[in-house]
C-alpha positions as CSV (number, residue, x, y, z in Angstrom):
1,X,18.3,-50.3,71.8
2,X,20.4,-52.1,75.1
3,X,23.5,-53.7,73.6
4,X,23.4,-57.5,74.9
5,X,25.1,-60.1,73.1
6,X,25.7,-64.2,73.6
7,X,28.0,-66.3,71.6
8,X,28.3,-70.0,70.7
9,X,31.0,-72.6,69.5
10,X,29.6,-74.4,66.7
11,X,32.0,-76.9,64.1
12,X,31.9,-76.2,60.9
13,X,31.3,-79.1,58.2
14,X,35.2,-79.2,57.8
15,X,35.8,-79.8,61.1
16,X,37.0,-76.7,62.3
17,X,35.5,-74.5,65.2
18,X,33.4,-70.9,64.5
19,X,32.1,-68.4,67.3
20,X,29.7,-67.8,66.5
21,X,28.1,-63.8,68.5
22,X,24.7,-64.0,68.2
23,X,22.8,-60.4,69.0
24,X,19.7,-59.8,72.1
25,X,16.9,-57.3,72.9
26,X,16.1,-56.9,68.8
27,X,11.8,-58.2,68.6
28,X,11.5,-54.2,68.5
29,X,13.5,-53.8,65.3
30,X,12.8,-57.1,64.2
31,X,8.7,-56.6,64.6
32,X,8.2,-53.0,62.5
33,X,8.5,-54.6,59.4
34,X,11.1,-51.7,58.2
35,X,14.5,-53.5,58.3
36,X,13.8,-55.6,54.9
37,X,17.1,-56.0,53.8
38,X,19.6,-58.4,55.0
39,X,23.7,-58.2,54.3
40,X,26.6,-60.0,55.0
41,X,29.7,-58.4,55.0
42,X,32.1,-61.1,54.8
43,X,36.5,-60.9,54.8
44,X,37.8,-64.8,54.2
45,X,41.2,-65.2,56.2
46,X,44.5,-67.0,56.2
47,X,43.8,-69.1,58.8
48,X,45.6,-70.3,61.7
49,X,44.8,-74.9,61.9
50,X,41.7,-74.9,64.5
51,X,40.2,-72.3,61.7
52,X,40.6,-69.2,63.4
53,X,42.0,-65.6,62.5
54,X,45.7,-65.5,63.9
55,X,46.2,-62.5,65.6
56,X,46.4,-59.8,64.2
57,X,43.9,-60.5,61.5
58,X,42.0,-60.9,64.8
59,X,42.8,-57.5,66.5
60,X,41.3,-55.5,63.0
61,X,38.4,-57.7,62.8
62,X,37.7,-56.7,66.8
63,X,38.5,-53.3,65.5
64,X,36.1,-53.1,62.7
65,X,33.0,-54.0,64.8
66,X,33.6,-52.3,67.5
67,X,33.0,-49.7,64.0
68,X,30.1,-51.0,62.9
69,X,28.5,-51.7,66.4
70,X,29.2,-47.4,67.0
71,X,28.4,-46.5,63.6
72,X,24.6,-48.3,63.8
73,X,24.1,-46.9,67.1
74,X,24.2,-42.9,66.0
75,X,21.9,-44.1,62.0
76,X,19.4,-46.0,63.5
77,X,18.9,-47.8,59.6
78,X,20.5,-50.3,60.0
79,X,21.8,-53.6,63.2
80,X,24.0,-55.9,63.6
81,X,22.4,-58.6,64.8
82,X,25.0,-61.8,64.5
83,X,28.9,-62.3,63.8
84,X,30.2,-65.6,62.4
85,X,34.0,-66.6,62.7
86,X,35.3,-69.0,61.7
87,X,36.6,-72.3,58.9
88,X,39.0,-68.9,57.4
89,X,36.3,-66.4,57.6
90,X,34.7,-63.1,59.4
91,X,30.9,-62.8,58.4
92,X,29.1,-60.1,60.2
93,X,25.4,-59.8,59.2
94,X,23.3,-57.1,59.4
95,X,19.7,-55.6,58.4
96,X,18.8,-52.7,57.1
97,X,15.5,-50.3,56.0
98,X,17.4,-49.3,52.8
99,X,21.0,-50.7,51.1
100,X,21.7,-46.6,50.1
101,X,21.9,-46.1,53.9
102,X,24.2,-49.2,54.6
103,X,26.7,-48.8,51.8
104,X,27.1,-45.4,54.0
105,X,27.4,-46.5,56.6
106,X,29.9,-49.4,56.5
107,X,32.3,-46.7,54.7
108,X,31.8,-44.6,57.4
109,X,32.5,-46.9,59.7
110,X,35.2,-48.2,57.9
111,X,37.0,-44.9,56.7
112,X,40.5,-45.3,58.9
113,X,41.0,-48.7,57.9
114,X,43.7,-49.2,55.3
115,X,41.0,-51.5,52.0
116,X,39.8,-54.5,53.7
117,X,39.1,-57.9,52.0
118,X,35.1,-57.9,51.9
119,X,33.0,-58.7,50.3
120,X,28.5,-58.1,50.9
121,X,26.0,-60.1,50.0
122,X,22.5,-58.6,50.2
123,X,19.1,-59.9,49.7
124,X,15.3,-59.2,50.8
125,X,14.9,-61.2,53.5
126,X,11.5,-59.5,55.4
127,X,11.0,-62.3,58.0
128,X,14.4,-62.2,59.2
129,X,14.9,-66.3,58.8
130,X,19.2,-66.5,59.0
131,X,18.7,-64.2,62.3
132,X,15.6,-66.5,64.3
133,X,17.1,-69.5,62.3
134,X,20.7,-68.7,64.6
135,X,18.5,-67.8,67.9
136,X,16.7,-71.0,67.7
137,X,20.0,-72.8,66.5
138,X,22.5,-71.0,68.7
139,X,20.4,-68.6,72.3
140,X,22.2,-68.7,75.1
141,X,20.4,-67.2,77.8
142,X,22.5,-65.2,81.0
143,X,21.8,-65.9,84.3
144,X,20.0,-63.0,84.1
145,X,17.5,-64.3,81.7
């Protein structure tokens, strides 16, 4: 699956900015019916006045994102579909075929990091409701579309 993302600036209820990054080209796994679980991996951080993370946290978050993408390229049991950053929180949203396998993917991806302040929530989302809602509200096609 080709890595293709779009970025959309949004505003939280608090009025602070949130940057939403969505993944494009996920129709094949979405329509396969195999990726039935949605997982949200969250990191609450001490934010700057605009809601964004300080440079040190932002750097670690980007390194973690790179590792998560790399690991999900190797093990296609999970797909990173969205990243929300702002208002004191970073959320990575994944769809997976197996909660057990996702746990292994997450642990492998982040094994080189010190313990991160992460929280994980899982829910069944066979219809990819969260993804479709996020895409409908934020999708910006690039010039090639």
